[in-house]
N, C-alpha and C positions, 0 to 999 in steps of 0.2 A: 164480456166474459171471455177468458182465455182458457182453453182446454189443452191438455198434453195428449197428443196422438202420435205415437211413434217417437221420432226424434224432434220433430218441429212442433212448437206450440201452435195451437189453432185458436184464432180469434173469431168469435161469433159476431156477425154484424147483421143489421136489418137493412134491406134495400127495397126501393119502390121501383117496379118495372111495369111497363104497359101490359095490359092483359094479353094482347096478341103475342107479345114476346114470351110470356109465361106459357102460352099454348104451344108455341114453337119449341120451347125447351122441353115441355112435356112430351111432345111428339118424338123428339130425339131420344128421350129416356125410354119411351115405349118401344122404339125401334131397337133398343138395346145398345145404343151408342154410348150412353152414359148410365152410371149406376143410379143416379138421382139428380135432382136439381142442383144440389150443392156441388156434386161432382162436375157438372157442366159449368157452373159459375166459376169454380176454382180453375178449371181448365181455361176458360175464356179470359179470366183475369191474368193468369200466368202468361198466356200467349200474347196478349196485348202488351204486357209489361216487358217481356223479352223483345218484342218488336220495337217498342219505343226506346228502350235502353240501347238496343243495337244501332239506332240511328244517332245517338249522342256522340259527338266528336269532341274530344278534349285536346286542346292544343297545349303542349308543354313548353314552358319558357326554356331558354338555353340554360339558365341557372339550374333548373330542375334536372334537365338531361345531364349536365355536368356533375351534379351531385350524385345521381344514380350511377353514372359511369365511374366516378371516383371511388366507388365501393368495390370495383373490379368484379362485377357479377359475371357468373357463367352465362352462356346463352340460354340455358334452361331457366335460370333465375330471372333473366330479362324478359323472357316470354311470359313467365308467371306475373311479373310486375306490371306488364302492359297488356295483359290478357283482357279481351272484351268481356 
């Protein structure tokens, strides 16, 4: 099921986690660090995704570099093109 919340659509999923993990999440919620379990899980997923994608290195062939440079991009456009 997909819900619209703000600008980003939200996908509802079901996950199985060990009971001790659930208790740890609940403790963080009770301490006020997260609004609820969903808030924690969303935070944790985004954090690991950013960390993983930050480690991906893409090597560009000379043909791709030449193609990009042949478009005479400004430095700002280049930064946006190759932004991590």
